[in-house]
C-alpha positions as CSV (number, residue, x, y, z in Angstrom):
1,M,0.0,0.0,0.0
2,S,1.3,3.4,-0.9
3,D,2.2,5.7,2.0
4,S,-0.2,8.5,1.1
5,A,-2.5,10.3,3.6
6,Y,-5.5,8.5,2.1
7,A,-3.7,5.1,2.4
8,R,-3.0,5.9,6.0
9,A,-6.7,6.5,6.5
10,G,-7.3,3.0,5.2
11,V,-8.2,3.6,1.5
12,D,-5.9,1.8,-1.0
13,I,-6.2,3.7,-4.3
14,E,-3.7,1.4,-6.0
15,A,-5.7,-1.7,-5.1
16,G,-8.8,0.0,-6.6
17,D,-6.9,0.7,-9.8
18,A,-5.8,-2.9,-9.9
19,A,-9.3,-4.1,-9.4
20,V,-10.5,-2.0,-12.4
21,E,-7.8,-3.5,-14.6
22,L,-8.8,-7.0,-13.6
23,M,-12.5,-6.4,-14.3
24,K,-12.1,-4.8,-17.7
25,A,-12.2,-8.1,-19.6
26,H,-15.3,-9.2,-17.8
27,V,-17.1,-5.9,-18.5
28,A,-16.1,-6.0,-22.2
29,R,-17.9,-9.3,-22.6
30,T,-21.2,-7.6,-21.9
31,K,-20.9,-4.8,-24.5
32,R,-23.9,-4.2,-26.7
33,P,-23.6,-2.2,-30.0
34,E,-25.3,0.8,-28.3
35,V,-22.6,1.1,-25.6
36,L,-20.2,4.0,-26.2
37,G,-16.7,4.1,-24.6
38,G,-15.4,1.9,-21.9
39,I,-14.5,1.8,-18.3
40,G,-13.0,5.0,-16.9
41,G,-15.5,7.7,-17.8
42,F,-17.6,9.5,-15.2
43,A,-20.7,8.1,-16.7
44,G,-21.7,5.1,-18.9
45,L,-23.0,6.1,-22.3
46,F,-25.8,4.2,-24.2
47,D,-26.9,5.3,-27.7
48,A,-30.6,6.0,-27.2
49,S,-31.2,6.2,-31.0
50,K,-32.2,2.5,-30.6
51,L,-35.4,3.8,-29.1
52,A,-36.3,5.5,-32.5
53,A,-37.2,2.0,-33.8
54,Y,-40.0,1.8,-31.2
55,R,-43.5,3.2,-31.9
56,H,-44.0,4.3,-28.3
57,P,-41.1,3.2,-26.0
58,L,-41.5,3.0,-22.3
59,L,-38.4,2.9,-20.1
60,A,-38.4,0.5,-17.2
61,T,-36.0,0.6,-14.3
62,S,-35.3,-1.5,-11.2
63,T,-32.8,-1.3,-8.3
64,D,-31.9,-4.0,-5.8
65,G,-29.2,-5.8,-3.9
66,V,-28.3,-9.3,-2.9
67,G,-28.9,-9.1,0.9
68,T,-27.4,-11.4,3.4
69,K,-26.6,-14.1,0.9
70,V,-23.4,-12.2,0.6
71,A,-22.5,-13.5,4.1
72,I,-22.5,-17.1,2.6
73,A,-20.2,-16.0,-0.3
74,R,-17.8,-14.5,2.2
75,A,-17.8,-17.5,4.5
76,M,-17.3,-19.9,1.6
77,G,-14.6,-17.7,0.0
78,V,-16.5,-18.0,-3.3
79,H,-17.2,-14.6,-4.9
80,N,-17.8,-15.3,-8.6
81,T,-21.4,-16.4,-8.3
82,I,-23.0,-13.8,-6.2
83,G,-23.2,-11.5,-9.2
84,W,-25.8,-13.8,-10.7
85,D,-28.0,-13.1,-7.7
86,L,-27.6,-9.4,-8.2
87,V,-28.4,-9.4,-11.9
88,G,-31.3,-11.8,-11.4
89,M,-32.9,-9.5,-8.8
90,L,-32.6,-6.6,-11.2
91,V,-33.3,-7.7,-14.8
92,D,-36.1,-10.2,-13.9
93,D,-38.1,-7.3,-12.4
94,L,-38.0,-5.7,-15.8
95,V,-38.9,-8.6,-18.0
96,V,-42.1,-9.3,-16.0
97,C,-43.6,-6.1,-17.7
98,G,-42.2,-7.2,-21.0
99,A,-39.2,-4.9,-21.0
100,E,-35.9,-5.9,-22.7
101,P,-33.0,-5.2,-20.3
102,L,-30.6,-2.7,-21.9
103,F,-27.9,-2.0,-19.4
104,L,-27.0,-2.3,-15.7
105,T,-24.8,-0.5,-13.3
106,D,-23.4,-1.9,-10.1
107,Y,-22.1,-0.7,-6.7
108,I,-19.7,-2.6,-4.6
109,A,-18.9,-1.4,-1.1
110,C,-16.2,-3.0,0.9
111,G,-14.0,-2.6,4.0
112,H,-10.8,-3.2,2.0
113,V,-10.4,-3.6,-1.7
114,V,-8.9,-7.0,-2.6
115,P,-8.6,-6.7,-6.4
116,E,-9.0,-10.4,-7.1
117,R,-12.1,-10.6,-5.0
118,I,-13.7,-7.5,-6.6
119,A,-12.9,-8.9,-10.0
120,A,-14.5,-12.2,-9.1
121,V,-17.7,-10.4,-8.1
122,V,-17.7,-8.5,-11.4
123,E,-17.0,-11.8,-13.2
124,G,-20.3,-13.2,-11.9
125,I,-22.2,-10.0,-12.7
126,A,-20.8,-10.0,-16.3
127,D,-21.6,-13.7,-16.8
128,A,-25.2,-13.0,-15.8
129,C,-25.4,-9.9,-17.9
130,V,-24.3,-11.9,-21.0
131,S,-27.1,-14.4,-20.2
132,A,-29.7,-11.6,-19.9
133,G,-28.4,-9.8,-23.0
134,C,-27.8,-6.5,-21.2
135,A,-24.7,-4.4,-21.0
136,L,-22.7,-3.8,-17.8
137,L,-22.5,-0.1,-18.5
138,G,-20.7,1.1,-15.4
139,G,-20.3,0.9,-11.7
140,E,-18.5,2.0,-8.6
141,T,-16.2,0.2,-6.1
142,A,-16.1,2.1,-2.7
143,E,-13.7,1.3,0.2
144,H,-15.2,2.1,3.6
145,P,-12.6,1.4,6.3
146,G,-14.0,1.9,9.8
147,L,-17.5,1.4,8.5
148,M,-17.1,-2.1,7.2
149,E,-14.6,-4.8,8.4
150,P,-11.7,-5.5,5.9
151,D,-13.3,-8.7,4.6
152,E,-16.9,-7.3,4.4
153,Y,-18.5,-6.3,1.2
154,D,-22.0,-5.7,-0.2
155,I,-23.3,-5.2,-3.7
156,A,-26.2,-3.5,-5.3
157,G,-27.2,-2.2,-8.7
158,A,-29.7,-0.7,-11.0
159,T,-30.9,-1.6,-14.5
160,T,-32.9,0.0,-17.3
161,G,-35.0,-1.6,-20.0
162,V,-37.5,-0.7,-22.7
163,V,-40.9,-2.0,-23.8
164,E,-43.5,-0.9,-26.4
165,A,-46.4,0.8,-24.6
166,D,-48.9,-1.5,-26.3
167,E,-46.9,-4.6,-25.4
168,L,-46.7,-3.7,-21.7
169,L,-47.6,-6.7,-19.6
170,G,-49.7,-6.3,-16.5
171,P,-53.0,-6.8,-14.6
172,D,-55.1,-5.0,-17.2
173,R,-54.5,-7.9,-19.6
174,V,-55.4,-10.7,-17.3
175,Q,-58.6,-12.6,-18.1
176,P,-60.7,-15.2,-16.2
177,G,-59.6,-18.6,-17.4
178,D,-56.0,-17.6,-17.8
179,V,-53.5,-20.3,-16.6
180,A,-50.7,-19.7,-14.1
181,L,-47.6,-21.3,-15.6
182,A,-44.8,-21.7,-13.0
183,M,-41.1,-21.7,-13.9
184,A,-38.7,-23.6,-11.6
185,S,-36.3,-21.7,-9.3
186,S,-32.7,-22.9,-9.0
187,G,-33.1,-22.9,-5.2
188,L,-33.5,-20.2,-2.6
189,H,-32.4,-17.5,-5.1
190,S,-31.5,-14.4,-3.1
191,N,-34.4,-14.0,-0.6
192,G,-35.0,-15.1,3.0
193,Y,-31.4,-15.7,3.9
194,S,-31.7,-14.0,7.3
195,L,-34.3,-16.7,8.1
196,V,-32.4,-19.5,6.4
197,R,-29.1,-18.7,8.1
198,H,-30.7,-18.3,11.5
199,V,-32.6,-21.6,11.2
200,L,-29.9,-23.8,9.7
201,L,-26.7,-22.3,11.1
202,N,-27.8,-20.9,14.5
203,E,-30.8,-23.0,15.6
204,G,-29.9,-26.1,13.7
205,G,-26.1,-25.9,14.4
206,L,-25.3,-27.0,10.9
207,S,-22.0,-26.1,9.3
208,L,-21.5,-24.9,5.7
209,D,-19.1,-27.7,4.9
210,A,-21.5,-30.4,6.2
211,T,-22.7,-32.8,3.5
212,I,-26.5,-33.0,3.6
213,P,-27.7,-36.3,2.1
214,Q,-31.1,-34.9,0.9
215,L,-29.3,-32.1,-0.9
216,G,-26.6,-34.3,-2.4
217,R,-23.9,-31.7,-1.6
218,T,-22.6,-29.5,1.2
219,L,-24.9,-27.0,2.8
220,G,-22.7,-24.2,1.7
221,E,-22.8,-25.2,-1.9
222,E,-26.6,-25.4,-1.8
223,L,-26.9,-22.0,-0.1
224,L,-24.6,-20.4,-2.6
225,E,-26.5,-21.8,-5.6
226,P,-26.9,-18.8,-7.9
227,T,-30.3,-17.2,-8.6
228,H,-31.6,-18.3,-12.0
229,V,-31.7,-15.4,-14.4
230,Y,-34.9,-15.7,-16.5
231,A,-34.6,-12.6,-18.7
232,G,-33.1,-14.1,-21.8
233,Q,-35.5,-17.1,-21.8
234,V,-38.5,-14.9,-21.0
235,M,-37.8,-12.5,-23.8
236,K,-37.6,-15.4,-26.3
237,L,-40.9,-16.7,-24.8
238,L,-42.6,-13.4,-25.3
239,D,-41.5,-13.3,-28.9
240,R,-43.3,-16.6,-29.6
241,V,-46.3,-16.8,-27.2
242,S,-49.0,-14.5,-26.0
243,V,-48.6,-13.7,-22.3
244,H,-50.8,-11.4,-20.3
245,A,-48.8,-10.9,-17.1
246,M,-45.8,-12.2,-15.3
247,S,-44.6,-12.2,-11.7
248,H,-41.0,-12.5,-10.4
249,I,-41.2,-14.5,-7.2
250,T,-38.8,-12.9,-4.7
251,G,-39.1,-11.7,-1.1
252,G,-42.6,-12.4,0.2
253,G,-43.1,-15.6,-1.6
254,L,-45.4,-16.9,-4.3
255,A,-48.8,-15.5,-3.3
256,A,-47.6,-12.0,-2.3
257,N,-45.7,-11.5,-5.6
258,L,-48.3,-13.1,-7.9
259,V,-51.1,-11.0,-6.5
260,R,-49.3,-7.9,-7.6
261,V,-50.3,-8.7,-11.3
262,V,-53.8,-9.9,-10.5
263,P,-56.6,-7.3,-11.2
264,Q,-59.4,-6.4,-8.8
265,G,-62.3,-8.8,-9.1
266,M,-60.1,-11.8,-9.9
267,R,-58.3,-14.6,-8.0
268,V,-55.7,-17.2,-8.8
269,D,-56.0,-20.6,-7.3
270,V,-52.7,-22.3,-7.1
271,D,-52.5,-26.1,-6.4
272,R,-49.4,-27.1,-4.4
273,A,-49.9,-30.7,-5.7
274,T,-48.5,-29.6,-9.1
275,W,-44.9,-29.5,-7.8
276,R,-42.5,-30.7,-5.1
277,P,-40.2,-28.0,-3.7
278,A,-36.5,-28.9,-3.7
279,G,-34.9,-30.4,-0.6
280,I,-33.5,-27.1,0.8
281,F,-37.0,-25.9,1.4
282,E,-38.0,-29.0,3.3
283,L,-34.8,-28.8,5.3
284,V,-35.4,-25.2,6.4
285,Q,-39.0,-25.9,7.2
286,A,-38.3,-29.0,9.2
287,T,-35.3,-27.7,11.0
288,G,-37.0,-24.5,12.1
289,D,-40.4,-26.1,12.7
290,I,-41.9,-23.4,10.4
291,S,-45.5,-23.3,9.5
292,Q,-46.6,-23.6,5.9
293,A,-47.9,-20.1,5.9
294,D,-44.7,-18.7,7.3
295,I,-42.3,-20.4,4.9
296,E,-44.5,-19.5,1.9
297,A,-44.5,-15.9,3.0
298,T,-40.7,-15.9,2.9
299,L,-39.2,-18.3,0.4
300,N,-40.1,-19.0,-3.3
301,M,-40.7,-22.7,-2.6
302,G,-39.3,-23.8,-6.0
303,V,-41.1,-21.2,-8.2
304,G,-39.0,-18.4,-9.5
305,M,-41.3,-16.9,-12.1
306,V,-45.0,-17.2,-13.0
307,A,-46.7,-16.3,-16.3
308,L,-50.4,-15.7,-16.6
309,L,-51.5,-16.6,-20.2
310,P,-54.5,-17.9,-22.2
311,P,-55.2,-21.6,-21.9
312,D,-54.5,-22.1,-25.7
313,Q,-51.0,-20.8,-25.3
314,V,-49.9,-23.1,-22.4
315,D,-48.6,-26.0,-24.5
316,A,-46.7,-23.7,-26.9
317,A,-45.2,-21.8,-23.9
318,Q,-44.0,-25.1,-22.3
319,R,-42.4,-26.2,-25.5
320,V,-40.5,-23.0,-25.8
321,L,-39.3,-23.1,-22.2
322,D,-38.4,-26.8,-22.6
323,E,-36.3,-26.0,-25.6
324,L,-34.6,-23.3,-23.6
325,G,-33.9,-25.7,-20.7
326,L,-36.3,-24.3,-18.2
327,N,-38.8,-26.6,-16.4
328,S,-42.3,-25.2,-16.3
329,W,-45.8,-26.5,-15.3
330,A,-49.4,-25.3,-15.0
331,C,-49.9,-24.6,-11.3
332,G,-53.2,-22.7,-11.2
333,Q,-55.9,-20.7,-12.9
334,V,-57.5,-17.3,-12.8
335,S,-61.2,-17.0,-12.0
336,A,-63.6,-14.0,-11.7
337,T,-64.6,-12.7,-8.3
338,P,-66.7,-9.6,-9.0
339,G,-66.5,-6.9,-6.4
340,Q,-63.7,-8.7,-4.5
341,P,-60.1,-7.6,-4.1
342,A,-57.4,-9.4,-6.0
343,T,-56.3,-12.6,-4.3
344,V,-54.0,-15.6,-4.7
345,E,-55.0,-18.8,-2.8
346,L,-52.7,-21.8,-2.4
347,S,-54.4,-25.1,-1.7
348,G,-53.6,-28.8,-1.5
349,S,-50.3,-30.3,-0.4
350,H,-46.9,-30.8,-2.2
351,P,-46.2,-34.3,-3.2
352,L,-44.1,-36.4,-0.8
353,S,-40.9,-38.1,-1.7
C-alpha cells in the first residue's frame, strides 16, 4: 500500500486501480452495440437512438441488492457467483412487464479492496449480464474502512430496459380462465437468507461444509447456488407466445408477488400438488419447525417466475421453455370474483418423496 494520507486512513487507491484492470475483460464481454466508450469515464453512455425504432417506447427501471446471501459467499470464499444473484434480482423485475433489459450499473462497497475478490464479483455480474443480454454499463467500487470490516462487502445495482407501450404486460391484460404457468427456481435464489441462516446455522447448528444427504452436496454449496436469471429465456418466450402478465417470485413468496399482477375482481387458485419443492425448502421448514404459511411468506418454494397466459398458449409456452432448458408446469388458474379484491390462494399439499 502506498504511504499516502488516504492510504494511512485505510483507503488503498492502488488496489482500486488494480481491481479496475482485472475487471475490464469481464465488462467487455457484456458490451452491446449501443454502448459507447469503456471503463474509466464519469458516466456510462448508451446510444438511445435505438429507441427510435419503437413506436411508443416506455423505459423501465429497477434497483436492488443481494442481501445477506453475501455472508455465505464471504464464508465460503467463493465470490464469482454472487453477481448472478444481483443481476437476477434486477433484470427479472424488468422482463415481467415485457421490457428488454438494456444496461446495468453496479455498486460494490467493501471494507478493504482486494482486487482479485472484486474482479471475481464482477465476473459473476458480467456472466449474468451476458445471459440476460444486457450491458454492464458502469459501476463503482467504494472502500469504507472503519464502517465495514476488511473482509466485508456488499453489492447493489440498477438496471434499465425498454418496452413498447402497447406490449406492456400487467394486470389489465389478465382474463378469467388464464392459466398460471410456473417456472422452476434454482433454489432459494436471493431471498429469505436472514431466516435461512438463523434456522440452519444458528438453531440447527449445521456447518456450511457439512454434506447434507437430501441435498446431495454440502450446505454451503446449496446456499450459494446462484439465482436463475430468466430474462433471456422470457424475452424469447414473449416473442413466440401470447402472455398477459408475469410475476417474479422474490421476497414475500409466491402469493404475495403473484397478487401484484392480478386485477381487482379476480383470483388465482394455485395447487401445491402440481410440484414438489427442492430439498432445501424441506430442510429449512423441518429444522425451524416453520408453518406452511410462514415459509410460503418468505421463500419462493421452488417457483421463481409465473406467467399468466391464455389456456390455448400453455402448450406452446411449455415447448418454448423446454427448448430453452427451463422446467415449467401449470400450477393454477384465474377466475372471476366480481367486487372482490385481487387474491391468490394456495391449496392442497406438495407431493411427498
